[in-house]
PDB file of N, CA, C and O in Angstrom:
ATOM      1  N   MET A   1     -12.024 -17.486   5.442  1.00  0.00           N
ATOM      2  CA  MET A   1     -11.073 -16.458   5.827  1.00  0.00           C
ATOM      3  C   MET A   1     -10.139 -16.152   4.662  1.00  0.00           C
ATOM      4  O   MET A   1      -9.885 -16.986   3.793  1.00  0.00           O
ATOM      5  N   GLY A   2      -9.648 -14.939   4.683  1.00  0.00           N
ATOM      6  CA  GLY A   2      -8.723 -14.524   3.634  1.00  0.00           C
ATOM      7  C   GLY A   2      -7.290 -14.799   4.013  1.00  0.00           C
ATOM      8  O   GLY A   2      -7.005 -15.387   5.056  1.00  0.00           O
ATOM      9  N   ARG A   3      -6.412 -14.375   3.169  1.00  0.00           N
ATOM     10  CA  ARG A   3      -4.989 -14.536   3.453  1.00  0.00           C
ATOM     11  C   ARG A   3      -4.538 -13.462   4.414  1.00  0.00           C
ATOM     12  O   ARG A   3      -5.075 -12.354   4.419  1.00  0.00           O
ATOM     13  N   ILE A   4      -3.562 -13.783   5.218  1.00  0.00           N
ATOM     14  CA  ILE A   4      -3.067 -12.858   6.223  1.00  0.00           C
ATOM     15  C   ILE A   4      -1.697 -12.350   5.787  1.00  0.00           C
ATOM     16  O   ILE A   4      -0.802 -13.137   5.478  1.00  0.00           O
ATOM     17  N   ARG A   5      -1.544 -11.031   5.765  1.00  0.00           N
ATOM     18  CA  ARG A   5      -0.249 -10.449   5.417  1.00  0.00           C
ATOM     19  C   ARG A   5       0.645 -10.439   6.642  1.00  0.00           C
ATOM     20  O   ARG A   5       0.178 -10.245   7.765  1.00  0.00           O
ATOM     21  N   THR A   6       1.918 -10.648   6.420  1.00  0.00           N
ATOM     22  CA  THR A   6       2.862 -10.680   7.529  1.00  0.00           C
ATOM     23  C   THR A   6       3.134  -9.271   8.041  1.00  0.00           C
ATOM     24  O   THR A   6       2.844  -8.285   7.363  1.00  0.00           O
ATOM     25  N   THR A   7       3.682  -9.190   9.219  1.00  0.00           N
ATOM     26  CA  THR A   7       4.007  -7.904   9.832  1.00  0.00           C
ATOM     27  C   THR A   7       5.019  -7.146   8.997  1.00  0.00           C
ATOM     28  O   THR A   7       4.963  -5.919   8.921  1.00  0.00           O
ATOM     29  N   TYR A   8       5.941  -7.855   8.372  1.00  0.00           N
ATOM     30  CA  TYR A   8       6.950  -7.217   7.514  1.00  0.00           C
ATOM     31  C   TYR A   8       6.275  -6.429   6.386  1.00  0.00           C
ATOM     32  O   TYR A   8       6.647  -5.287   6.113  1.00  0.00           O
ATOM     33  N   ILE A   9       5.291  -7.038   5.739  1.00  0.00           N
ATOM     34  CA  ILE A   9       4.582  -6.395   4.632  1.00  0.00           C
ATOM     35  C   ILE A   9       3.829  -5.170   5.135  1.00  0.00           C
ATOM     36  O   ILE A   9       3.896  -4.103   4.526  1.00  0.00           O
ATOM     37  N   LYS A  10       3.115  -5.323   6.245  1.00  0.00           N
ATOM     38  CA  LYS A  10       2.325  -4.219   6.782  1.00  0.00           C
ATOM     39  C   LYS A  10       3.204  -3.055   7.219  1.00  0.00           C
ATOM     40  O   LYS A  10       2.900  -1.899   6.922  1.00  0.00           O
ATOM     41  N   ARG A  11       4.283  -3.352   7.917  1.00  0.00           N
ATOM     42  CA  ARG A  11       5.176  -2.308   8.420  1.00  0.00           C
ATOM     43  C   ARG A  11       5.836  -1.569   7.254  1.00  0.00           C
ATOM     44  O   ARG A  11       5.910  -0.340   7.262  1.00  0.00           O
ATOM     45  N   THR A  12       6.304  -2.295   6.272  1.00  0.00           N
ATOM     46  CA  THR A  12       6.957  -1.690   5.114  1.00  0.00           C
ATOM     47  C   THR A  12       5.985  -0.810   4.338  1.00  0.00           C
ATOM     48  O   THR A  12       6.337   0.290   3.913  1.00  0.00           O
ATOM     49  N   ALA A  13       4.774  -1.292   4.157  1.00  0.00           N
ATOM     50  CA  ALA A  13       3.763  -0.519   3.427  1.00  0.00           C
ATOM     51  C   ALA A  13       3.444   0.777   4.156  1.00  0.00           C
ATOM     52  O   ALA A  13       3.324   1.825   3.522  1.00  0.00           O
ATOM     53  N   ARG A  14       3.305   0.725   5.481  1.00  0.00           N
ATOM     54  CA  ARG A  14       3.024   1.933   6.254  1.00  0.00           C
ATOM     55  C   ARG A  14       4.159   2.946   6.151  1.00  0.00           C
ATOM     56  O   ARG A  14       3.913   4.141   5.989  1.00  0.00           O
ATOM     57  N   LYS A  15       5.400   2.471   6.243  1.00  0.00           N
ATOM     58  CA  LYS A  15       6.548   3.378   6.165  1.00  0.00           C
ATOM     59  C   LYS A  15       6.635   4.044   4.794  1.00  0.00           C
ATOM     60  O   LYS A  15       6.862   5.249   4.696  1.00  0.00           O
ATOM     61  N   ILE A  16       6.457   3.263   3.752  1.00  0.00           N
ATOM     62  CA  ILE A  16       6.530   3.810   2.392  1.00  0.00           C
ATOM     63  C   ILE A  16       5.399   4.800   2.165  1.00  0.00           C
ATOM     64  O   ILE A  16       5.609   5.856   1.569  1.00  0.00           O
ATOM     65  N   LEU A  17       4.205   4.469   2.635  1.00  0.00           N
ATOM     66  CA  LEU A  17       3.058   5.351   2.435  1.00  0.00           C
ATOM     67  C   LEU A  17       3.215   6.667   3.198  1.00  0.00           C
ATOM     68  O   LEU A  17       2.780   7.713   2.715  1.00  0.00           O
ATOM     69  N   GLU A  18       3.824   6.629   4.371  1.00  0.00           N
ATOM     70  CA  GLU A  18       4.051   7.855   5.141  1.00  0.00           C
ATOM     71  C   GLU A  18       4.988   8.815   4.410  1.00  0.00           C
ATOM     72  O   GLU A  18       4.765  10.026   4.402  1.00  0.00           O
ATOM     73  N   SER A  19       6.021   8.273   3.806  1.00  0.00           N
ATOM     74  CA  SER A  19       7.008   9.145   3.174  1.00  0.00           C
ATOM     75  C   SER A  19       6.676   9.521   1.731  1.00  0.00           C
ATOM     76  O   SER A  19       7.153  10.545   1.242  1.00  0.00           O
ATOM     77  N   HIS A  20       5.867   8.715   1.040  1.00  0.00           N
ATOM     78  CA  HIS A  20       5.575   8.962  -0.381  1.00  0.00           C
ATOM     79  C   HIS A  20       4.079   8.890  -0.664  1.00  0.00           C
ATOM     80  O   HIS A  20       3.674   8.241  -1.628  1.00  0.00           O
ATOM     81  N   ARG A  21       3.257   9.531   0.141  1.00  0.00           N
ATOM     82  CA  ARG A  21       1.812   9.435   0.005  1.00  0.00           C
ATOM     83  C   ARG A  21       1.299   9.944  -1.345  1.00  0.00           C
ATOM     84  O   ARG A  21       0.377   9.354  -1.909  1.00  0.00           O
ATOM     85  N   ASN A  22       1.868  11.008  -1.863  1.00  0.00           N
ATOM     86  CA  ASN A  22       1.349  11.629  -3.083  1.00  0.00           C
ATOM     87  C   ASN A  22       1.598  10.795  -4.341  1.00  0.00           C
ATOM     88  O   ASN A  22       0.984  11.063  -5.374  1.00  0.00           O
ATOM     89  N   ILE A  23       2.465   9.810  -4.286  1.00  0.00           N
ATOM     90  CA  ILE A  23       2.782   8.987  -5.458  1.00  0.00           C
ATOM     91  C   ILE A  23       1.739   7.897  -5.693  1.00  0.00           C
ATOM     92  O   ILE A  23       1.496   7.512  -6.837  1.00  0.00           O
ATOM     93  N   PHE A  24       1.122   7.397  -4.628  1.00  0.00           N
ATOM     94  CA  PHE A  24       0.244   6.232  -4.725  1.00  0.00           C
ATOM     95  C   PHE A  24      -1.202   6.624  -4.959  1.00  0.00           C
ATOM     96  O   PHE A  24      -1.651   7.693  -4.546  1.00  0.00           O
ATOM     97  N   SER A  25      -1.932   5.720  -5.641  1.00  0.00           N
ATOM     98  CA  SER A  25      -3.337   5.942  -5.943  1.00  0.00           C
ATOM     99  C   SER A  25      -4.113   4.655  -5.652  1.00  0.00           C
ATOM    100  O   SER A  25      -3.588   3.721  -5.046  1.00  0.00           O
ATOM    101  N   LYS A  26      -5.344   4.626  -6.087  1.00  0.00           N
ATOM    102  CA  LYS A  26      -6.172   3.445  -5.855  1.00  0.00           C
ATOM    103  C   LYS A  26      -6.100   2.450  -7.016  1.00  0.00           C
ATOM    104  O   LYS A  26      -6.988   1.614  -7.182  1.00  0.00           O
ATOM    105  N   ASP A  27      -5.056   2.547  -7.802  1.00  0.00           N
ATOM    106  CA  ASP A  27      -4.827   1.618  -8.906  1.00  0.00           C
ATOM    107  C   ASP A  27      -3.594   0.785  -8.581  1.00  0.00           C
ATOM    108  O   ASP A  27      -2.496   1.321  -8.434  1.00  0.00           O
ATOM    109  N   ILE A  28      -3.778  -0.516  -8.469  1.00  0.00           N
ATOM    110  CA  ILE A  28      -2.683  -1.381  -8.008  1.00  0.00           C
ATOM    111  C   ILE A  28      -1.536  -1.446  -9.018  1.00  0.00           C
ATOM    112  O   ILE A  28      -0.377  -1.562  -8.620  1.00  0.00           O
ATOM    113  N   SER A  29      -1.835  -1.373 -10.301  1.00  0.00           N
ATOM    114  CA  SER A  29      -0.744  -1.439 -11.286  1.00  0.00           C
ATOM    115  C   SER A  29       0.145  -0.198 -11.202  1.00  0.00           C
ATOM    116  O   SER A  29       1.362  -0.298 -11.356  1.00  0.00           O
ATOM    117  N   ASN A  30      -0.452   0.965 -10.961  1.00  0.00           N
ATOM    118  CA  ASN A  30       0.356   2.174 -10.769  1.00  0.00           C
ATOM    119  C   ASN A  30       1.166   2.093  -9.482  1.00  0.00           C
ATOM    120  O   ASN A  30       2.299   2.571  -9.422  1.00  0.00           O
ATOM    121  N   ASN A  31       0.583   1.488  -8.457  1.00  0.00           N
ATOM    122  CA  ASN A  31       1.294   1.331  -7.191  1.00  0.00           C
ATOM    123  C   ASN A  31       2.513   0.418  -7.358  1.00  0.00           C
ATOM    124  O   ASN A  31       3.559   0.664  -6.758  1.00  0.00           O
ATOM    125  N   LYS A  32       2.382  -0.615  -8.156  1.00  0.00           N
ATOM    126  CA  LYS A  32       3.514  -1.520  -8.409  1.00  0.00           C
ATOM    127  C   LYS A  32       4.644  -0.779  -9.119  1.00  0.00           C
ATOM    128  O   LYS A  32       5.813  -0.939  -8.770  1.00  0.00           O
ATOM    129  N   LYS A  33       4.289   0.028 -10.113  1.00  0.00           N
ATOM    130  CA  LYS A  33       5.299   0.794 -10.844  1.00  0.00           C
ATOM    131  C   LYS A  33       5.985   1.808  -9.932  1.00  0.00           C
ATOM    132  O   LYS A  33       7.198   2.002 -10.001  1.00  0.00           O
ATOM    133  N   SER A  34       5.196   2.448  -9.083  1.00  0.00           N
ATOM    134  CA  SER A  34       5.762   3.429  -8.153  1.00  0.00           C
ATOM    135  C   SER A  34       6.711   2.765  -7.170  1.00  0.00           C
ATOM    136  O   SER A  34       7.754   3.329  -6.837  1.00  0.00           O
ATOM    137  N   LEU A  35       6.364   1.577  -6.703  1.00  0.00           N
ATOM    138  CA  LEU A  35       7.244   0.848  -5.792  1.00  0.00           C
ATOM    139  C   LEU A  35       8.568   0.500  -6.456  1.00  0.00           C
ATOM    140  O   LEU A  35       9.616   0.562  -5.814  1.00  0.00           O
ATOM    141  N   ASN A  36       8.533   0.136  -7.727  1.00  0.00           N
ATOM    142  CA  ASN A  36       9.773  -0.163  -8.443  1.00  0.00           C
ATOM    143  C   ASN A  36      10.686   1.055  -8.500  1.00  0.00           C
ATOM    144  O   ASN A  36      11.906   0.923  -8.413  1.00  0.00           O
ATOM    145  N   GLU A  37      10.100   2.237  -8.647  1.00  0.00           N
ATOM    146  CA  GLU A  37      10.899   3.456  -8.714  1.00  0.00           C
ATOM    147  C   GLU A  37      11.459   3.847  -7.346  1.00  0.00           C
ATOM    148  O   GLU A  37      12.580   4.347  -7.254  1.00  0.00           O
ATOM    149  N   ILE A  38      10.690   3.622  -6.295  1.00  0.00           N
ATOM    150  CA  ILE A  38      11.071   4.073  -4.955  1.00  0.00           C
ATOM    151  C   ILE A  38      12.054   3.129  -4.281  1.00  0.00           C
ATOM    152  O   ILE A  38      13.078   3.566  -3.757  1.00  0.00           O
ATOM    153  N   ALA A  39      11.747   1.835  -4.292  1.00  0.00           N
ATOM    154  CA  ALA A  39      12.500   0.877  -3.476  1.00  0.00           C
ATOM    155  C   ALA A  39      13.061  -0.250  -4.329  1.00  0.00           C
ATOM    156  O   ALA A  39      12.534  -0.567  -5.396  1.00  0.00           O
ATOM    157  N   ASP A  40      14.125  -0.840  -3.843  1.00  0.00           N
ATOM    158  CA  ASP A  40      14.687  -2.036  -4.465  1.00  0.00           C
ATOM    159  C   ASP A  40      14.100  -3.253  -3.763  1.00  0.00           C
ATOM    160  O   ASP A  40      14.609  -3.698  -2.734  1.00  0.00           O
ATOM    161  N   ILE A  41      13.042  -3.774  -4.323  1.00  0.00           N
ATOM    162  CA  ILE A  41      12.381  -4.938  -3.734  1.00  0.00           C
ATOM    163  C   ILE A  41      12.834  -6.153  -4.522  1.00  0.00           C
ATOM    164  O   ILE A  41      12.692  -6.208  -5.743  1.00  0.00           O
ATOM    165  N   TYR A  42      13.375  -7.114  -3.816  1.00  0.00           N
ATOM    166  CA  TYR A  42      14.044  -8.247  -4.446  1.00  0.00           C
ATOM    167  C   TYR A  42      13.094  -9.298  -5.009  1.00  0.00           C
ATOM    168  O   TYR A  42      13.530 -10.178  -5.751  1.00  0.00           O
ATOM    169  N   SER A  43      11.829  -9.229  -4.682  1.00  0.00           N
ATOM    170  CA  SER A  43      10.904 -10.254  -5.123  1.00  0.00           C
ATOM    171  C   SER A  43       9.638  -9.619  -5.695  1.00  0.00           C
ATOM    172  O   SER A  43       9.106  -8.659  -5.139  1.00  0.00           O
ATOM    173  N   LYS A  44       9.169 -10.166  -6.806  1.00  0.00           N
ATOM    174  CA  LYS A  44       7.951  -9.668  -7.424  1.00  0.00           C
ATOM    175  C   LYS A  44       6.739  -9.931  -6.531  1.00  0.00           C
ATOM    176  O   LYS A  44       5.825  -9.109  -6.466  1.00  0.00           O
ATOM    177  N   GLN A  45       6.730 -11.057  -5.855  1.00  0.00           N
ATOM    178  CA  GLN A  45       5.619 -11.389  -4.961  1.00  0.00           C
ATOM    179  C   GLN A  45       5.540 -10.423  -3.790  1.00  0.00           C
ATOM    180  O   GLN A  45       4.451  -9.993  -3.410  1.00  0.00           O
ATOM    181  N   ILE A  46       6.673 -10.086  -3.225  1.00  0.00           N
ATOM    182  CA  ILE A  46       6.683  -9.156  -2.096  1.00  0.00           C
ATOM    183  C   ILE A  46       6.273  -7.763  -2.564  1.00  0.00           C
ATOM    184  O   ILE A  46       5.547  -7.063  -1.858  1.00  0.00           O
ATOM    185  N   ARG A  47       6.730  -7.355  -3.741  1.00  0.00           N
ATOM    186  CA  ARG A  47       6.326  -6.063  -4.295  1.00  0.00           C
ATOM    187  C   ARG A  47       4.814  -5.997  -4.461  1.00  0.00           C
ATOM    188  O   ARG A  47       4.190  -4.991  -4.125  1.00  0.00           O
ATOM    189  N   ASN A  48       4.226  -7.075  -4.982  1.00  0.00           N
ATOM    190  CA  ASN A  48       2.785  -7.107  -5.193  1.00  0.00           C
ATOM    191  C   ASN A  48       2.025  -7.081  -3.864  1.00  0.00           C
ATOM    192  O   ASN A  48       0.978  -6.441  -3.760  1.00  0.00           O
ATOM    193  N   LYS A  49       2.539  -7.763  -2.866  1.00  0.00           N
ATOM    194  CA  LYS A  49       1.888  -7.775  -1.552  1.00  0.00           C
ATOM    195  C   LYS A  49       1.950  -6.394  -0.910  1.00  0.00           C
ATOM    196  O   LYS A  49       0.972  -5.948  -0.309  1.00  0.00           O
ATOM    197  N   ILE A  50       3.081  -5.717  -1.030  1.00  0.00           N
ATOM    198  CA  ILE A  50       3.215  -4.374  -0.462  1.00  0.00           C
ATOM    199  C   ILE A  50       2.290  -3.405  -1.200  1.00  0.00           C
ATOM    200  O   ILE A  50       1.654  -2.563  -0.567  1.00  0.00           O
ATOM    201  N   ALA A  51       2.207  -3.512  -2.516  1.00  0.00           N
ATOM    202  CA  ALA A  51       1.307  -2.654  -3.291  1.00  0.00           C
ATOM    203  C   ALA A  51      -0.143  -2.898  -2.892  1.00  0.00           C
ATOM    204  O   ALA A  51      -0.930  -1.956  -2.802  1.00  0.00           O
ATOM    205  N   GLY A  52      -0.493  -4.139  -2.656  1.00  0.00           N
ATOM    206  CA  GLY A  52      -1.847  -4.463  -2.209  1.00  0.00           C
ATOM    207  C   GLY A  52      -2.144  -3.907  -0.831  1.00  0.00           C
ATOM    208  O   GLY A  52      -3.249  -3.426  -0.584  1.00  0.00           O
ATOM    209  N   GLU A  53      -1.190  -3.964   0.056  1.00  0.00           N
ATOM    210  CA  GLU A  53      -1.372  -3.415   1.407  1.00  0.00           C
ATOM    211  C   GLU A  53      -1.498  -1.901   1.359  1.00  0.00           C
ATOM    212  O   GLU A  53      -2.292  -1.324   2.102  1.00  0.00           O
ATOM    213  N   ILE A  54      -0.727  -1.249   0.499  1.00  0.00           N
ATOM    214  CA  ILE A  54      -0.842   0.203   0.340  1.00  0.00           C
ATOM    215  C   ILE A  54      -2.238   0.558  -0.160  1.00  0.00           C
ATOM    216  O   ILE A  54      -2.851   1.510   0.325  1.00  0.00           O
ATOM    217  N   LEU A  55      -2.736  -0.198  -1.119  1.00  0.00           N
ATOM    218  CA  LEU A  55      -4.087   0.024  -1.626  1.00  0.00           C
ATOM    219  C   LEU A  55      -5.114  -0.157  -0.515  1.00  0.00           C
ATOM    220  O   LEU A  55      -6.053   0.631  -0.403  1.00  0.00           O
ATOM    221  N   HIS A  56      -4.944  -1.175   0.292  1.00  0.00           N
ATOM    222  CA  HIS A  56      -5.838  -1.444   1.421  1.00  0.00           C
ATOM    223  C   HIS A  56      -5.820  -0.272   2.411  1.00  0.00           C
ATOM    224  O   HIS A  56      -6.872   0.151   2.890  1.00  0.00           O
ATOM    225  N   LEU A  57      -4.637   0.246   2.714  1.00  0.00           N
ATOM    226  CA  LEU A  57      -4.520   1.360   3.654  1.00  0.00           C
ATOM    227  C   LEU A  57      -5.164   2.638   3.100  1.00  0.00           C
ATOM    228  O   LEU A  57      -5.796   3.388   3.843  1.00  0.00           O
ATOM    229  N   LEU A  58      -5.002   2.882   1.797  1.00  0.00           N
ATOM    230  CA  LEU A  58      -5.617   4.059   1.186  1.00  0.00           C
ATOM    231  C   LEU A  58      -7.139   3.977   1.237  1.00  0.00           C
ATOM    232  O   LEU A  58      -7.807   4.966   1.539  1.00  0.00           O
ATOM    233  N   LYS A  59      -7.684   2.803   0.945  1.00  0.00           N
ATOM    234  CA  LYS A  59      -9.130   2.621   1.000  1.00  0.00           C
ATOM    235  C   LYS A  59      -9.647   2.785   2.428  1.00  0.00           C
ATOM    236  O   LYS A  59     -10.704   3.371   2.661  1.00  0.00           O
ATOM    237  N   LYS A  60      -8.886   2.258   3.366  1.00  0.00           N
ATOM    238  CA  LYS A  60      -9.268   2.359   4.783  1.00  0.00           C
ATOM    239  C   LYS A  60      -9.301   3.813   5.238  1.00  0.00           C
ATOM    240  O   LYS A  60     -10.212   4.220   5.959  1.00  0.00           O
ATOM    241  N   GLN A  61      -8.299   4.603   4.815  1.00  0.00           N
ATOM    242  CA  GLN A  61      -8.250   6.010   5.183  1.00  0.00           C
ATOM    243  C   GLN A  61      -9.406   6.793   4.563  1.00  0.00           C
ATOM    244  O   GLN A  61      -9.991   7.656   5.216  1.00  0.00           O
ATOM    245  N   ASP A  62      -9.735   6.494   3.303  1.00  0.00           N
ATOM    246  CA  ASP A  62     -10.854   7.169   2.655  1.00  0.00           C
ATOM    247  C   ASP A  62     -12.168   6.853   3.354  1.00  0.00           C
ATOM    248  O   ASP A  62     -13.031   7.717   3.508  1.00  0.00           O
ATOM    249  N   LYS A  63     -12.303   5.615   3.768  1.00  0.00           N
ATOM    250  CA  LYS A  63     -13.515   5.187   4.471  1.00  0.00           C
ATOM    251  C   LYS A  63     -13.658   5.937   5.799  1.00  0.00           C
ATOM    252  O   LYS A  63     -14.756   6.355   6.167  1.00  0.00           O
ATOM    253  N   GLN A  64     -12.546   6.102   6.508  1.00  0.00           N
ATOM    254  CA  GLN A  64     -12.574   6.828   7.776  1.00  0.00           C
ATOM    255  C   GLN A  64     -12.891   8.306   7.562  1.00  0.00           C
ATOM    256  O   GLN A  64     -13.613   8.910   8.355  1.00  0.00           O
ATOM    257  N   GLU A  65     -12.354   8.886   6.496  1.00  0.00           N
ATOM    258  CA  GLU A  65     -12.597  10.300   6.214  1.00  0.00           C
ATOM    259  C   GLU A  65     -14.059  10.536   5.861  1.00  0.00           C
ATOM    260  O   GLU A  65     -14.642  11.525   6.304  1.00  0.00           O
ATOM    261  N   THR A  66     -14.655   9.661   5.083  1.00  0.00           N
ATOM    262  CA  THR A  66     -16.066   9.835   4.735  1.00  0.00           C
ATOM    263  C   THR A  66     -16.956   9.637   5.962  1.00  0.00           C
ATOM    264  O   THR A  66     -17.997  10.281   6.091  1.00  0.00           O
ATOM    265  N   LYS A  67     -16.544   8.753   6.852  1.00  0.00           N
ATOM    266  CA  LYS A  67     -17.300   8.529   8.076  1.00  0.00           C
ATOM    267  C   LYS A  67     -17.261   9.771   8.963  1.00  0.00           C
ATOM    268  O   LYS A  67     -18.266  10.119   9.584  1.00  0.00           O
ATOM    269  N   ARG A  68     -16.108  10.442   9.029  1.00  0.00           N
ATOM    270  CA  ARG A  68     -15.975  11.664   9.818  1.00  0.00           C
ATOM    271  C   ARG A  68     -16.795  12.803   9.226  1.00  0.00           C
ATOM    272  O   ARG A  68     -17.354  13.621   9.958  1.00  0.00           O
ATOM    273  N   ALA A  69     -16.865  12.853   7.897  1.00  0.00           N
ATOM    274  CA  ALA A  69     -17.585  13.923   7.222  1.00  0.00           C
ATOM    275  C   ALA A  69     -19.097  13.833   7.469  1.00  0.00           C
ATOM    276  O   ALA A  69     -19.799  14.843   7.443  1.00  0.00           O
ATOM    277  N   GLU A  70     -19.573  12.644   7.702  1.00  0.00           N
ATOM    278  CA  GLU A  70     -21.010  12.467   7.958  1.00  0.00           C
ATOM    279  C   GLU A  70     -21.306  12.911   9.330  1.00  0.00           C
ATOM    280  O   GLU A  70     -22.457  12.852   9.763  1.00  0.00           O
TER     281      GLU A  70
END
């Protein structure tokens, strides 16, 4: 089994992605930089986890869109 992200990370990532969708991409390093500009995150580990969750959500949405297109 993999690591489980906490509800705090998931909820924060969803809120940030809803309001700033056009800033994020499928590159985690760019997502980390964008998070630094948008929010004051007190921990580097939490910033990285949120960036990873945003990447996960973007991939999930793309997968759903391609499934609908078929």
